[in-house]
N, C-alpha and C positions, 0 to 999 in steps of 0.2 A: 743319451739324447732326450731332450725335453719332448713329451708327448702332448701333443692338443687333442683333446677328447671332442670329437665333432662327428654327428652323425653323418651316414652316407650322403655324399654330396654337398656337404656343408663348405669343403674346400674348392668346390668347383662354383665359384660365384659367376652369376651371369654377368653380361654386360649392363643389363638393365639395371642390375643392382647398383650400379655405379654411375652411369651416365645421367642419372636425375638426382644426384646427391645434394641438393639444397645449397648450392651457391658455396660449396666448399673446395673448388678450384683443384679437381681431382683429374688425373689421368685414368680413362677407362682400361680396364685389363680384363681378360676372360678367365683368367686362373690365378687364384692368389694361393701362396704356399705359406707355410709356418714362417719361413724367412721373410716372407712378404708381409706378414700382418705385425710381427712384433719389431717394428722401429716406428719412428714418428709418423712418417707418410703412410706406413701400412694401417697403423691404428686408427689414423684419420680417415682413411678409406674405411676400414671396417666399421667405425662409429657411424659414417656417413650412410652407410647401407642401413643399418638400423633406425636412424632418424628417417630415412626416406620411406621406411615401411611401418613408421608408427601409425596406430589407428586413430588419426584425426578426421573428424567429420568436416573436411575442409572442400575446397573447390573440386576434389575428384572424387567424393564420397558418392556413393551409388546404392541408395536402398533397394533397387531392382536388380543388381547385378552381384555376382561374385567377385568379379573383377580379376586381377592377377593375384592378390593375396589373399582373396576371401573375406566375406563379411561386408562386402561393399567398399572396403578401403583400396585407394590405389587402382583406379580403373582407367589408366591411361588418360588421354586428353578429353575425354568425355565429362559430362556433368549432368547430374541431376540433384543436386543437393535441395533444390526445391520441394523435393518429396518430404524431405525432413522438416521443413518449416511449414508445411500445409496441414499437419495433424495438430498443432498447438493453437491455432486461431491467429497465427502472425499473418498469413497470407493464403492465397488459393490463386490456381490458375485452371485454364479450360481443360487441360490433359489430367490433373491429378485431383480429383474431387474427393476421395475416399480417405481413409486413415492409414497412410504409409508410416508404418513402423521401421526401426533401424532394421537392417539387414540380418537376418538370423544366421548362426552358425560359424561367427567369427571365433576361432579356436585354433586350428593348427597354425596358421600364420601368427598368431600371439606368441604360441609356445617356440616358434622359430627364433623369433626376437628374444625371447627370455633366455634360450639356449645360447644365443651369440653373447647376450651379455654375461650370463653365467661362465662362460668360457673365458672372457677376460678378467672376471672377478678372481677365477681359480688360477689362471695361468701367469698373468702379469707379475705376480711375487716372483715367479721362478726366473725373472730375467732382471739380474741387478743393475745391468748397465741402463735400464729404463727408469731406476728406481725414483728418480727425481720427478719424473712425469707421471709414474704410475698411480700415484696415490689420487690424483684428480682424476685421471683415467677410469679408475676403479669406481670412484664415486658417480661419474657420469655413466657408467654401465648401470649402477644401482638405479639411479634416477630413471633411466630408461625401462629398466624391469619395472620399476614401482608403475609408471605410466601404463604399461601395457596391463599390468595385474589390476590396476584400477578399472581399465575399460572392461575388463572381465568380470571384476566383481559388481559393476554396475549392472551386468546384464544376468549374471549367474547366481551371485551369491557368493558363498564360500568356494574356495578354489584349492586344489592341489598345490601345496608349496613345493616349488622345486629351486633348490639353491645351487645344484652344479649341473653340468652337462652330462646329460646320460649317455650311456653307450649301450648299443645293441649287442646282445648276448644270445647267440642263436641256442643256445642250451638252456636259457633261463629267461622266459618272456617275463616271468613274475618280477625280475629285478626292475623293470620299468613302471611297475605298477605303484600307483601312490593315491591314497584316499584324499577326498577333500577335507580341509579344515573348516571350521565354522565362519560364518560371515565376518564375524568381529575379529576372529583371528586373522583372517585375510587382511582387514583394513588395518590391523595392529602391525602386520608384516609390511605392508605398503607404507605405512607411515614411518616405521623403522628404518627402512631403506632409504627414505627421503630425508631423514634426519641425519644420517650416515653421507648422503650426497651433500646436504647442506655444510656439513662440517668441513669436507674437503674440497668442495668446488671453489674456483675463483670467483671474486666478486663481479667479474665482467666476462664477456664471451663475444665471440664472432656471431653476427646475425643467424638465427637458426639453431645454436646450441646451447645446452644448459649452461647456468651457472647458478650462485648460491641463491639468488632470489627467483630464478625461474623454478627451482627446485621447491622454494617455500612458498611460490605462487600456487603450484600443483599440490604441494601438500595443505594448503588452505581450501582449495576445492574438494580435495579427497576427505578431509576431516569434515568439512560441511556435509559432504554425501552421506558420509558415515553416521553423523549426528542425527540429520533429518530422519534416514532410515530407521535409526533406533527410535526416534521420537514417534514418528508416525506409522512405519511399517508395523510396528507391534500393534498399533489400534486396528490396522487393516487385516492383519494375518496372526490370529491369536496363537496357533499351533502349526508351525511349519517345520519341525524338528524332522530329521531323517537318521534313523539308528542312533537316536540320542543326541545328534550333533543339531544345532540351530544352524542349518546350512543356508537358510533364506531368512533374513531378518536379523535384528541385533537386539539385545535386551535393552528396555526402554531407560534403565538405571545407567547407562553407559552414555546417553545423549550428552548430559551437560560437560562431561569430560572430553568428548570430541568437539563441542561447541568451542570449549577453551582452547583446544589444539589449533582450531580454524581461527579463532582471534589471535593468538599468539603468532601464528605465521604471517598473518596480515600486518600485524605491528611490526614484525621483524623487517618487512619490505618498506613500510614508512619509515623506520629508524635507519634503514640502510641509505637513504636518501639518493637512490639511483633512478627512481621512476615516479613519475607525477602524472596529473591529467594535463593532457594537451591543451594550452591557453595561449599559443603563440600569434593569434589572430583576433583582433578587435572585434569582428563580426562574427557573433556567435553560430550562426548558421553555418558559415564557411569555416571557422574554426572546428566545429563538430565534423564536418564533412572532411576536413583535413587528417582527421584519425585515421582513416583509411586511405584517403588519396595521397598521403605523406607519412605512410606508415613506417617507412624506412628511415626517416629522418627525426621522429619525435621520442619523447621519454616515456609515452603511455604505454608503446608496444613492449611487453615483456618477453614474449617468445614468438618469434614469426616462423612460419614455413615458407622459404623463398621459391620463386620462379623466374626463369629466364630462357630465352630462345635455345641457349646451348644445351640446357638440361630437361627443364619439365615446363610446360604451358598448360593453360587450361582454357575454358571456353566461356568463362561467367559473362564477359561483355557482350557477346553475339546472343547467347540464349536468353539472358535476362532483361536485356533493354527493349525498348518499345519497338514492334516491327518495323516501323518507318523509319527508325534510326539504326539500324543493321542491314548488312547485306546477306547475312545468314541467320536462321534461329528467330529468336525474339519472342517475347510474351510469355514469361514463365513467373513473373514476378509482381503479383497484384495484391499488395497489402490490404487487409479487410478493415471494414469500418469499425469492428469491434477493437482493434487494437488502435485505430487512429483514435477513438474516444478516450483513449487513455491520458492523451496529451492534454496540457493546458492551452487556454486560449481559444476554444471553439465554443459555439453555442451548444449548451446541453440543458436538458431538463433535469427535474429534482431526481431522476432516477440514473442520471449520469449518460444518458442516450442523446445522440445528436437530435437537435431539435431547432431548426432555424426558423421560427415563427414569431410573429409579433403579437401584442396583446390582444388582438382579435383572432387570434388562430390562423392567420392567414401566412403564406409563405413571406419570408424577408426577402426583397428584391435587393441583391448585391449589384454595385455599379460596372462591376467586371468580373472576369473568371478569378482574379487574382485576390479580391478584396476579402473573403473568406478566411484567406491564409495569412494575411498580413499580421493579425494579431496572434497567429498559434506559436505555440512554444518552438523556439530555432531549432531545437532537436528534431522536431517532427519535420520542419521544412528541410532539414538537411538528409532526412531518411527517406523522403519520396521526392518524386518529380512534380514540381508545381506547374499548373496549367497556366499558358502564357509566357513562361519562362523560357529563355533560349538555351539549347544544349548543343553539342557536338557541330560547333561553328555555326551557329545561327538558326537551328531548326526549333521552332517554337512548337510546344507541346500544346495540343488541341484536343481537349475533351469535352464531350457533350452526350447527352442521351437523347436529345431531341430538341426541337425548336417550337416555341410558342409562337401561334400563328399572328401575323401583323396586325389583325382587327383588334388586338388586344394590347393596350397601353401599359407599359410597366410603371408609368407615372400614376394611374388611377385603377388599374385592373389587377385585382388581388385573388389569390385561389387558396382553398382549403387543401389538407393534404390529399393527394391522389390516391396513396397506397396505405394499406396496413402494415407497420412495422412492429411486430410483437415478437420477433424472434422465432417464429413458430411456423410461419407460411414460407415456402421456397419457391412457389410457382412465380413467373414472370409478370410484367406489368401487363401482358396481354390476358393474364389469368383472371377469371372471375374471383378467384378465392384470395386473391391479393388486393382487389379494386376497394376502396374505402366507399363503401354503399351508403354510409351514414351521411356523407357529404355529397355525394353524386347518386342519389337513388335511382335515376332513371336509365343510366347507361354507363358503362366504363370509358372514360375518357381518353383512355390510352387506346384501347381497341377501336373506339369510334373516330379518333383522332379528330374529336370536337374542338379542342382547346391546344393540342400540340402535335406535331408530326415527327415521324422518326423513320428511319431507314434499317432495312434488314441488312444492310451492309456498310459497317462503320469504316470506311476506307476512302482512299482518293477515288476508287473505282465506282462510288456511288452513281447509280445511273438516274436517280430521281432526286437530285438536290433540290432544296426548298428554294423556290423563285418568288421574290416579292414583287410587289405591283410595279416597282420603279425598275425592274430588271435584275437588280443585284441578287446574286444566288449564295446559298451556304449550303456546306455539307452538314446535313442534319444531324449526324452522330459524330461529327469531328474527325479529324484524320486520324485520331488516336482512339476512337471508340468512346464510351465504353459499349461492349457487346450489350444487345437487350434481346428479348424473346424474338425468335423468329429469324435471328441473324444467321446467315449462311456462310459468313466469313469465317477463317480459321484462325484468326489471331485477334490482338487488342484486348485490352483489360476487362475483366468480367466484374470488377468491383467498382471502377472508377479511379483506381489509383495506380500508379507505377512506382516500385521501389527505387531507390537510389544508392543506398548503401553499398559498398564495394566496386560499383560501377564507375568506369573511367568516361565520365561525361564530357570529355574533351576530345576523344577520340572519334576522328571523322567517320562518317557511315562507311564508307568505301573501306576502311582498314578494320571494321567492326565485323570479322569473320570469325568461324570457329578454329580452334586450336591455335591461337595467336595472343591469349590474354597473359599477362605476366605479373599483375599485382598480386602482393603476399598476401598469405592468408595469416590473420592475427588468431593464434590459439588462445593467448590469454594477455589481457591488458590490465593496466592499474584500476581502471573503473569497476571491473570485476572484483577485484582484490577488495576495494573500498566497501561494494554491496556485499561480499561475502563476510566482511567484517562486521557491517552494520547488522545483517541477519543474525550471525552469531551473537551478537550483543543483545539484541532485542529477545532472542530466545533465552539467553541464560538470566535476563531481567526478568522475563515473565514466567520463570521457573525457578524461582528462589535464590539468584545470584545477582543482587543488585550491583554489588561492586566487585570487581576482580582487577588483579595487578594494581591497586590503588586508583582504579579507574572507574567512574559511574557509567555503567553500561548503557543505560537509555541516552545519558548525554553524549556517549561516544558515538552511538548509532546515529543520534541527531545530526551530529556533525559531519559523519562520513556521507550519509544522504543529501545533506544540503551542500556538501563539496560538490558531489555529482551533479546535484539540481542546478547549481550556481554555473558551473559550466556549460550545461545544457540551456541555459536561459529559461528554466522552469521556475515556478512559483516555489519559493523556499518555505519550509516548515517554519511555524512561527515558535514553537516550544517542543522539548522532549515529550511532554504530556500527551502530544498528538500519538505518538507511538504506544498506544493504551491497548487494554485487554478489553475494550468494549467490543461488542460484535461486529465482525467485519460486514460489509455491505454485502448484498446478495443480487443476483441477476434478476430482471424483470419478471421472470415466471417462475421464480421460487419465493418462499416465505422469507421474510428478514428485512432488515433497514436497507435502504437504498441510497445510492449516492454514485459519484465517478469512482470508477476502477472495480465495481460489482463483477465484470467479467472474469477477474483473477481471484479464484477462492482463497481462503486463508481461514485459521481456526480464530484469529482476532485481528481488529482494525490495524494495530501497531505491525503486525506481520504481513497484513495485507498492503500496507503502504510501500513497504520494503520489497514485496513480491511484484507490485505494479513497477516499482522503479526498474527492477529486473527486466522485466516485459519491455519496457520502453528502451532501456539503454543496450540489452543484450540480444535485442530481435535480429534475426536473419544472421545468427552467428553460431547457430547449433548448440546454443546454451539452454533455452527455454524447454526443449524436450526432456532434458535430464532433470530440469527443475521440476517439472510435472511428476516425472517419476520419483524422484526423491521425497517429494512433497506428498506424494501418494494421493493427490486429487485429480488425476487423469480421467479416471473412471467417473467422477461427480461433474468436474468442470466441462469436460469433453463428453457431454451425454446429451444424446438427440439436439445436436448443435448445428445450427445452420450459419454459414459465413454470411455476412453482410456487406453491402456497398454503398456507396453514396452516388448519385446520378444527377449531374448538373444539366438545367434546362435553360436555353437561351431564349429571351425575347427577340424576335425577329424585327419589331419596330424600333429604329433608332439605332440599330447595329451598323457597324462600319466593316469594311473587309480591307486586309493589307495587300500587299502585291502577290503573295502567295495564296490568296484566298482564304486565309485564317480570319475569322470574323472577331471583333470585338463589341460585346454588346452586354446587357444586364442578365443577370443569372439568378435562378432559384435553384434549391437542392433538395432532393428527395431520397430519404434514407430507407432501406428496406433490405430484405434477403437478396443476395446476389441473383442476378435474373438467370445467368446461365453458369454451368460447371458448379453448382452449388449443392451437392449432395449432403444429406445429413450424416454426421460422423458421431461414432460412439467408441468409447474404449472399454474392452473388456477387462475385468480384474485380474485375470490370469496372465495378462500380457506384462505385468509389472516384473515378472521373471522369466527368462527364456529357458526352454528346456536343453539340457545337456545334449549334444549331438549324439545321434544313436550309435554312429561309427565309433564314437570315443568311449561310449558305454560297453559295447563290444569288444574293443581294444584292451580296455582297462577295466576288469571286473570289479575293482575296489571302487571306481567310482560311482556315488550314489545319483540316482535320478532326483531331479527336483521335484518337490511334492505336486508341482501343478502339471506334470506331464505323465 
């Protein structure tokens, strides 16, 4: 009789292992036997369990909880993915102002999935009646094994390589002890698994499962991570060998080969002609939004994780929407001005910082709350909720930080900047340290309320609305904020922005409640593949490989970046020469050349361009965190960093009010450090690698500690 080597309890699959199995139409069962597994439906169920427990930083990821499978992965219907985006400058919110890292300790659950994959790889050849399907199933198991090993390698470095399901032997504990391999050997193993998966997987698959090109996309991502770890990790850590094995870091000499591997994998996806950038809608703003809002039906989505009411739901719509637009939760999704400044079409100074001032140094007066955004890059307008626009069945977003008193006429009265915006001060408008004393030497205009008025309660419950002399009243801080110093309200934006990506903006408020969201998570899409390819090409061109596969690398990167930019409605690069080795722009508080995109660190201007493009294109997708880790710029870019916001202020004179009490008037915009929930963040160098869990070191004496633990 064929023997399936499974650890105690492996055959006792819980119902939860099956009932949330990613749209694979399975019939749940509480016990699975060998007979149940080794048939078409059984393998499908077994595979679905592995997919469900893959470590994606998706709508269920939680940096604060071990969840059901450890390390923050799969925490039921809850959501705190916002933690993961707070630490990179993409966003902030009132509850999470420190530097949340990925959840430590993802280990046991990883090796459970690896063991299940190993079980299929070993045992499927023993079932000749399944020979026709076994080849692709084994390839799929190798893909899943590689994906999990990749998540481990990013965290710990070199890992123990386990290719067969281990069996417990009460008389020989040492049989389970396996030492770690080098970081490079671990990546080579991951890439080998993915190559074998690519060779035997079909070209198409049902949503949520791997195919040849899903495996190639993950191979591209993994190879790029290995390449940049080799190039930049070796600069950050010169000697991280343990017992003669380079467990953390990869020799820099391997970088170009990994970059070539990443480029090859990306090119394979293009040549396969199964995926492309979404361009179905002629309106570039709405077209970009459709990448998520119609993720099931476009060719950009390479690999999805599906949700539905019968299997698994999440709470993104309720937790992340503006509080006024949901019945539960709300307000965890406040993009920063630092991120917004990366986009084209906004008024910026020579340093690349928001600067809406005229030639006299006075605030520019905009005709209404939307005028500023009319010329902004469509991709930005699709990523944030725009003031004055209607959402969720006709709810108008109403954002203000205050009202300029009616004695001031927007046609004639102009003002110098109220605050200091140097990226250093974090106190609120009511604080003396952020008040622009050069322009207002006698008193703080905010605290004294001499020019404009504001409320401590940015909501519809404002007890002291501004009343104009003709009896018309305005909510001083709008129905949706932003919050300012002294605010007692527990919600609303702290940066002056609300995010849109992933949200269902048509869902009525009454239906926007916890544990009911079903939009899919896009784990990888074609835009990322193009940017991976562009980055690999620039790295090769700037490190001695001008031409590869008879392709000019800089020209190839130029085309890939412009393809992404064209779809986004962004300004196109004019020449490959822009992807130069000139020094990158630097942030305002540091030495070096200045310009747009300086928030994103890079060793050259060419690499900075593609890194900025990643920040714009892949924000709020749990990708930027790992970019900063593999670029090894986290500890310098996110150093003494204060998030910044943009604060609209409306002139009372001439403003009108609609039937819902929402005004339309002329606006100015003040940029500064966020008023509330804006603590300084700093990343420690030792956080690049995580320590091996102490329990694992105890259970397996052959495991070596990481150098930093």
